[in-house]
C-alpha positions as CSV (number, residue, x, y, z in Angstrom):
1,S,76.7,116.5,57.2
2,L,75.0,113.3,55.9
3,S,71.6,113.3,54.0
4,F,68.8,111.0,55.0
5,Q,69.7,108.8,51.9
6,E,73.4,108.4,53.0
7,L,72.7,107.7,56.9
8,M,69.9,104.9,55.8
9,L,72.7,103.7,53.2
10,I,75.1,103.5,55.7
11,S,72.9,101.4,58.0
12,G,71.7,99.1,55.6
13,V,75.4,98.3,54.4
14,I,76.5,97.8,58.0
15,C,73.3,95.1,58.8
16,A,73.7,93.9,55.5
17,P,76.2,90.8,56.8
18,L,73.7,90.0,59.4
19,V,71.6,88.2,56.3
20,I,74.0,86.2,55.5
21,V,75.4,84.9,59.1
22,S,71.8,84.1,60.1
23,W,71.8,82.2,56.8
24,F,75.0,80.0,57.5
25,L,75.7,80.2,61.2
26,L,72.0,79.6,62.2
27,N,71.5,75.8,62.7
28,E,67.7,74.6,63.6
29,D,66.1,71.2,63.3
30,R,63.9,70.8,61.0
31,V,60.1,71.2,61.8
32,T,58.2,67.5,60.5
33,D,55.0,68.2,62.4
34,N,53.7,71.1,60.9
35,Q,50.5,73.1,62.1
36,S,48.6,74.7,59.3
37,F,48.5,79.0,60.1
38,G,44.4,78.7,61.0
39,E,45.2,75.8,63.8
40,Y,48.4,77.6,65.0
41,M,46.8,81.0,65.4
42,S,43.5,79.3,67.2
43,S,45.8,77.6,69.8
44,F,47.9,81.1,70.1
45,W,44.3,82.6,70.9
46,T,44.0,80.0,73.6
47,L,47.0,80.8,74.8
48,L,46.2,84.8,75.1
49,Q,43.3,84.2,76.5
50,K,45.0,83.0,80.2
51,R,45.1,85.5,82.6
52,A,48.7,84.9,82.9
53,I,49.5,86.4,79.5
54,Y,46.5,88.8,79.5
55,Q,47.6,89.9,82.8
56,I,51.7,90.8,82.1
57,V,50.7,92.0,79.0
58,A,48.4,94.6,80.4
59,Y,51.3,95.2,82.9
60,K,53.9,95.8,79.7
61,F,51.4,97.6,78.0
62,F,50.2,100.3,80.7
63,S,53.6,100.9,82.7
64,G,55.3,101.0,79.2
65,V,53.0,103.9,78.2
66,F,53.1,106.3,81.3
67,N,57.1,105.2,81.7
68,S,57.4,106.3,77.8
69,F,56.2,109.8,78.9
70,N,58.8,112.5,78.0
71,I,60.2,115.8,78.0
72,V,59.2,117.2,74.6
73,S,61.3,120.2,75.0
74,S,64.9,117.8,75.7
75,S,66.2,118.2,72.2
76,N,65.8,122.1,72.2
77,I,67.6,122.6,76.0
78,K,70.2,120.5,75.0
79,L,71.3,122.2,71.5
80,Y,70.2,125.8,73.2
81,W,70.8,125.9,77.2
82,V,73.9,123.6,77.3
83,H,74.9,123.8,73.8
84,A,75.8,120.0,73.6
85,T,77.6,119.3,70.1
86,P,76.5,116.3,68.3
87,F,80.1,114.3,68.6
88,N,79.2,114.5,72.9
89,N,76.0,113.4,72.5
90,S,76.8,110.6,70.4
91,F,80.0,109.4,72.3
92,M,77.3,109.7,75.6
93,T,75.0,107.7,73.8
94,I,77.5,105.2,73.1
95,V,78.4,105.2,77.3
96,G,74.7,104.8,77.8
97,T,74.4,101.7,75.6
98,V,77.1,100.6,77.3
99,F,76.0,101.1,80.7
100,Y,72.8,99.2,79.8
101,A,74.5,96.1,78.3
102,I,76.2,96.0,81.8
103,T,72.9,96.4,83.5
104,L,71.6,93.7,81.5
105,A,74.6,91.2,82.6
106,L,75.0,92.1,86.5
107,T,71.2,91.7,86.5
108,G,71.2,88.1,84.8
109,K,74.0,87.1,87.1
110,Y,72.8,88.8,90.4
111,G,69.3,89.4,89.9
112,L,67.6,86.1,89.5
113,D,66.3,86.0,93.0
114,W,65.1,89.7,93.6
115,N,61.6,90.6,94.1
116,W,60.8,92.2,90.8
117,R,58.3,94.9,92.1
118,T,60.6,96.2,94.5
119,I,63.7,96.8,92.6
120,I,61.7,98.6,90.4
121,I,60.4,100.6,92.6
122,V,63.4,101.4,93.7
123,T,65.6,101.7,90.9
124,M,62.9,104.0,89.3
125,C,62.6,106.5,92.4
126,G,66.6,106.9,92.7
127,A,66.8,107.3,89.1
128,L,64.6,110.1,88.9
129,S,65.2,111.6,92.1
130,I,68.8,112.2,90.6
131,D,67.7,113.5,87.2
132,A,65.7,116.1,88.9
133,F,68.8,118.0,90.1
134,M,70.2,118.0,86.8
135,T,67.0,119.1,85.3
136,M,65.8,121.8,87.6
137,F,69.6,123.0,87.9
138,T,70.0,123.3,84.5
139,V,66.9,125.2,83.6
140,W,66.7,127.4,86.3
141,D,70.4,128.7,85.1
142,V,72.4,127.4,88.2
143,V,74.3,124.7,86.0
144,R,74.4,124.8,82.6
145,N,76.8,122.5,81.4
146,Q,76.7,119.6,78.4
147,W,78.4,117.2,80.2
148,F,76.2,117.2,83.3
149,W,73.3,117.3,81.6
150,L,74.3,114.4,79.0
151,G,76.1,112.6,82.1
152,V,73.3,112.2,84.7
153,P,70.6,110.5,82.5
154,M,72.4,107.9,81.9
155,I,71.3,106.4,85.2
156,E,67.9,105.9,83.6
157,Y,69.4,103.3,81.5
158,L,69.5,101.1,84.8
159,P,65.6,100.8,85.7
160,D,65.5,100.3,82.0
161,G,67.8,97.5,81.6
162,I,66.3,95.8,84.9
163,R,62.5,95.9,83.1
164,F,64.3,94.2,80.3
165,M,65.9,91.1,82.2
166,I,62.6,91.0,84.5
167,A,60.5,90.8,80.8
168,T,62.8,88.2,79.5
169,Y,62.5,86.0,83.1
170,V,59.0,86.2,82.7
171,V,58.9,85.4,79.1
172,V,60.6,82.1,79.8
173,E,58.1,81.2,82.8
174,L,55.4,81.3,80.7
175,A,56.4,80.0,77.4
176,E,54.3,77.2,76.1
177,P,56.3,74.5,73.6
178,G,55.3,75.9,70.2
179,H,54.7,78.9,71.4
180,E,57.9,80.8,72.8
181,G,58.8,82.6,69.5
182,A,55.2,84.1,69.5
183,L,55.0,85.0,72.8
184,Y,58.4,86.6,73.3
185,G,57.3,88.5,70.1
186,L,54.0,89.8,71.5
187,L,55.3,90.8,74.3
188,T,58.4,92.8,72.6
189,A,55.3,94.4,70.3
190,T,53.7,95.3,72.9
191,T,57.0,97.3,74.5
192,N,57.5,98.8,71.5
193,L,53.9,100.4,70.8
194,T,54.0,102.0,74.2
195,T,56.8,104.2,73.0
196,P,55.5,106.0,70.1
197,F,52.3,105.9,72.2
198,G,53.2,107.5,75.2
199,R,55.0,110.1,73.4
200,S,52.6,111.3,71.2
201,M,50.3,111.9,74.8
202,A,53.3,113.7,75.9
203,K,53.2,115.8,72.6
204,L,50.0,116.5,73.0
205,V,50.1,117.7,76.8
206,N,53.6,119.7,76.3
207,G,52.2,121.7,73.3
208,Q,49.7,123.3,76.0
209,F,53.0,125.1,77.5
210,H,55.2,127.9,76.6
211,V,58.3,125.1,75.9
212,W,58.7,125.4,71.8
213,L,61.8,126.3,70.1
214,K,61.0,130.3,70.0
215,D,60.3,129.9,73.9
216,I,63.6,127.9,74.4
217,Q,65.7,130.2,72.5
218,A,64.1,133.1,74.8
219,D,64.7,131.5,78.2
220,T,62.2,133.6,80.2
221,T,61.4,133.3,83.6
222,L,57.8,132.2,81.9
223,V,59.5,129.3,79.7
224,R,61.6,128.1,82.2
225,R,58.5,127.7,84.9
226,D,56.6,126.0,81.9
227,V,59.4,123.9,81.5
228,T,59.7,122.5,84.8
229,I,55.8,121.9,84.8
230,T,56.4,120.1,81.7
231,I,58.8,118.1,83.5
232,W,57.4,117.5,86.7
233,I,54.0,116.3,84.5
234,C,56.9,113.5,83.1
235,Y,58.1,112.5,86.7
236,C,54.4,112.2,87.9
237,M,53.4,109.9,84.8
238,K,56.9,107.9,85.4
239,L,55.4,107.3,88.9
240,L,51.8,106.2,87.9
241,S,53.5,103.7,85.9
242,L,54.3,102.2,89.4
243,A,50.9,101.9,90.0
244,F,50.3,98.7,87.6
245,L,53.0,96.6,89.6
246,P,50.4,94.6,91.1
247,L,50.0,93.1,87.9
248,L,53.3,91.7,87.4
249,P,54.2,88.8,90.1
250,R,56.9,88.9,92.2
251,Q,59.3,86.2,91.5
252,K,59.3,83.1,89.3
253,A,57.3,81.0,91.8
254,E,54.5,83.4,91.9
255,T,54.5,83.5,88.0
256,Q,54.4,79.8,87.8
257,E,51.8,79.7,90.3
258,L,49.6,82.3,88.3
259,K,50.1,80.3,85.4
260,R,49.0,77.4,87.1
261,T,45.3,78.9,88.8
262,G,44.5,82.0,86.7
263,G,42.3,79.9,84.3
264,S,41.0,82.2,81.3
265,S,38.7,84.5,80.0
266,R,37.4,85.3,76.3
267,V,36.3,88.8,77.2
268,M,39.8,89.7,78.6
269,G,41.3,88.1,75.5
270,I,39.1,90.3,73.5
271,V,39.8,93.4,75.3
272,T,44.2,92.9,75.0
273,V,43.3,92.2,71.5
274,S,41.3,95.3,71.1
275,Y,43.7,98.1,73.1
276,L,46.7,96.5,71.4
277,A,45.2,97.3,68.2
278,F,43.7,100.8,69.1
279,A,47.6,101.8,70.3
280,I,48.8,100.5,66.8
281,V,46.6,102.3,64.8
282,W,46.7,105.3,66.8
283,A,50.7,105.4,66.7
284,T,50.5,105.1,62.7
285,M,48.1,107.6,62.3
286,V,50.0,110.1,64.4
287,N,52.7,109.4,62.9
288,L,51.3,109.7,59.5
289,L,49.4,113.4,60.0
290,S,52.6,114.7,61.1
291,M,54.3,113.9,58.1
292,Y,51.7,116.1,56.2
293,T,51.7,120.4,56.0
294,S,48.0,120.0,56.4
295,T,47.5,118.1,59.0
296,M,51.2,118.4,61.3
297,C,49.7,121.3,63.6
298,W,46.2,119.4,64.9
299,K,46.5,118.9,68.2
300,I,46.5,115.5,68.2
301,T,49.6,115.3,66.5
302,G,51.1,117.8,68.9
303,G,50.2,120.6,67.5
304,C,52.6,123.9,66.1
305,A,54.1,126.8,67.9
306,P,51.6,129.6,68.2
307,K,51.9,132.5,65.9
308,S,53.8,135.4,67.5
């Protein structure tokens, strides 16, 4: 019932106190030995050329793109097949956030010595297996219950939370004095880029099937078949994200070894900057094109439902 402007105003009012808190309650030592912007960027460019850095960035980007591949028809399924109410949807989102926070806490307390690759594989495969039962039961009308649809996907917060904590551990191991914030910002920005890039790819693929709004409302066998295909494509993409795990060190000691002996490459530094820049341009372009009537139905933006 709220307009977009009202929603943004409420969000702004909620966030405004953080400005005051940050200004008065954060104390930092004043930096006396200042570098010029050019000097700092030159040293950061040297850091980016190190194998330990560009290898981790490559892992986070390419695994993140495949892992961000989503089921585009999910929102319409939620509305028309399981009839989930906005309140229940919001409530389960809050519960999911709490579950995510608990995952972070438990991983931070008990997961310091886990094999990073193994735990990602186990949690990913486990979450997808459970999620597959839920989606197939719902698509083929075995069980269509909003709590079943909203509750089971919370399991996906488990691998997401573990991946976030592992990324934090990697930053701690790779950080060098003076570049801690920039390195964390680089890896965070890389992660944030993967979502719009991966989901634009998902829209492009899903647009080739009968999974549009009117198709979901029709709920025919053909539609159920195509929804099933898109769901399994999504699962395959997420499993393909595991193919990039060899780029991720197994543990802290291996990360330090890679940092010491990995060497550096100017070419790989340029390649890294190039594909990140392409992802920024692509995500921005697709989002802008989808906003205008004249371009919103282009295939690159996911297209529009075929006219009947």
